[in-house]
Every structure is written in C-alpha cells, then in structure tokens.
C-alpha positions as CSV (number, residue, x, y, z in Angstrom):
1,X,95.7,81.9,110.7
2,X,95.7,78.1,111.2
3,X,92.7,76.2,112.6
4,X,94.2,76.0,116.1
5,X,94.9,79.7,116.4
6,X,92.5,81.6,118.7
7,X,90.1,83.9,117.1
8,X,90.5,87.6,118.1
9,X,87.5,89.9,118.3
10,X,86.9,93.5,119.2
11,X,84.2,94.9,121.5
12,X,82.4,98.0,120.1
13,X,84.3,100.2,122.6
14,X,87.6,98.8,121.3
15,X,86.7,99.4,117.7
16,X,85.7,103.0,118.5
17,X,89.0,103.6,120.2
18,X,90.9,102.0,117.3
19,X,89.2,104.4,114.9
20,X,90.2,107.4,117.0
21,X,93.8,106.2,117.4
22,X,94.0,105.4,113.6
23,X,92.9,109.0,112.9
24,X,95.6,110.4,115.1
25,X,98.5,107.9,114.5
26,X,97.9,106.3,111.1
27,X,97.9,102.5,110.6
28,X,98.0,100.4,113.8
29,X,99.1,97.0,115.1
30,X,98.7,95.1,118.4
31,X,101.2,92.9,120.2
32,X,100.2,90.7,123.1
33,X,103.3,89.7,125.1
34,X,103.7,87.4,128.0
35,X,104.9,89.9,130.6
36,X,103.4,90.5,134.0
37,X,101.0,93.2,135.0
38,X,100.5,95.7,132.1
39,X,103.1,93.7,130.1
40,X,100.4,91.1,129.6
41,X,97.9,93.7,128.2
42,X,97.6,94.0,124.5
43,X,99.7,96.9,123.4
44,X,98.7,99.1,120.4
45,X,101.5,100.7,118.4
46,X,101.8,102.6,115.1
47,X,102.1,99.8,112.4
48,X,105.7,98.6,112.2
49,X,106.9,100.4,115.4
50,X,107.0,97.2,117.4
51,X,109.3,94.8,115.6
52,X,108.0,91.2,115.3
53,X,110.1,88.2,114.5
54,X,110.4,84.4,114.9
55,X,109.2,84.6,118.5
56,X,105.8,86.1,117.5
57,X,102.7,84.7,115.9
58,X,100.3,86.7,113.7
59,X,96.9,85.6,115.1
60,X,94.6,87.7,113.0
61,X,94.3,90.8,110.9
62,X,91.4,92.6,112.4
63,X,89.0,94.4,110.1
64,X,87.5,97.6,111.7
65,X,84.7,99.4,110.1
66,X,85.9,102.9,109.2
67,X,89.6,101.9,109.1
68,X,91.0,101.4,105.6
69,X,93.5,98.7,106.5
70,X,93.4,95.6,108.7
71,X,95.0,95.9,112.2
72,X,97.4,92.9,112.7
73,X,97.2,91.3,116.1
74,X,100.5,89.6,117.1
75,X,101.3,87.4,120.1
76,X,104.6,86.0,121.5
77,X,104.9,82.3,120.8
78,X,105.2,81.6,124.5
79,X,102.0,83.4,125.3
80,X,100.3,81.7,122.3
81,X,101.0,78.3,123.8
82,X,99.0,79.4,126.9
83,X,96.2,81.1,125.0
84,X,95.8,78.8,122.0
85,X,92.6,77.2,123.3
86,X,90.8,80.5,123.8
87,X,88.9,83.2,121.9
88,X,90.4,86.5,122.6
89,X,88.2,89.6,123.0
90,X,90.0,93.0,123.0
91,X,88.1,95.4,125.2
92,X,88.7,98.9,126.7
93,X,88.4,99.9,130.4
94,X,88.8,103.2,132.2
95,X,92.2,103.7,133.8
96,X,95.6,104.4,132.5
97,X,98.0,101.5,132.0
98,X,101.7,101.9,132.6
99,X,102.8,100.6,129.2
100,X,103.7,102.3,125.9
101,X,100.4,101.6,124.2
102,X,98.9,104.4,122.2
103,X,95.7,104.7,124.2
104,X,97.5,105.5,127.5
105,X,97.1,109.3,127.2
106,X,93.3,108.8,126.6
107,X,92.8,107.6,130.2
108,X,91.7,104.1,129.1
109,X,93.5,100.9,128.4
110,X,93.0,97.8,126.2
111,X,92.6,94.5,127.9
112,X,91.9,90.9,126.9
113,X,88.9,89.0,127.9
114,X,88.8,85.4,126.9
115,X,86.5,82.4,126.3
116,X,87.3,78.8,125.5
117,X,87.2,78.1,121.8
118,X,83.8,76.8,120.8
119,X,81.9,78.8,123.2
C-alpha cells in the first residue's frame, strides 16, 4: 500500500463476522465498488470469486485474529479517487443488504464508516 492509500480497519463486530464467514466459506476478500445504494457497500466474497483487474486497487490485506490468512480489501480506482483522503472503517449493522455479499443471509450487512486521514 502506498503512503497515500487510505488505511482500512475493522470494528470488533466486523472481525467477529469475518471469523464466522471464514469458518463457513473459506478464505475471504472484500471489494468496495462505486455503485449506488448497496453497490457502494463493501462486498465480502470467497477469495478469488470476485475478479479484480486494472480498474481495482488493493488497499490493504487485513489481518484478523483467528483467521489464518489476510483478507484483501480491494476498491475500484474511481472510488479510490474519492476516498483516498480517508481512513476506512469496516463495520456491521443489522439489516439485510440487497447485494451478493456473503453476510446477507446472516441478517446483517457490512458498511463503511470513514474519517479523514490523520484523525
């Protein structure tokens, strides 16, 4: 990750959910797109199920206690240009999103909270 890339963090609730999803689905990955509504929520997939390419940036490989491998967090380049000055915090809230993210059947969804870098 370069010095200008935002730092990605997990709340304890997000880390707990990742551990549960990892136990059920194997290695995981996130992708944050620039869509509208739920399309702008971070989506969690089995690792490699979402194909990344030149239009994506790897922001961070998240270490989660109790998960053997890091969880890569990708973002579309266009979204990165908007969020590059922020610290991203992955959290979990009650309610089912309408996307294809692995947590949807759990009755919760991941969402991004943010703070300006340096705060």
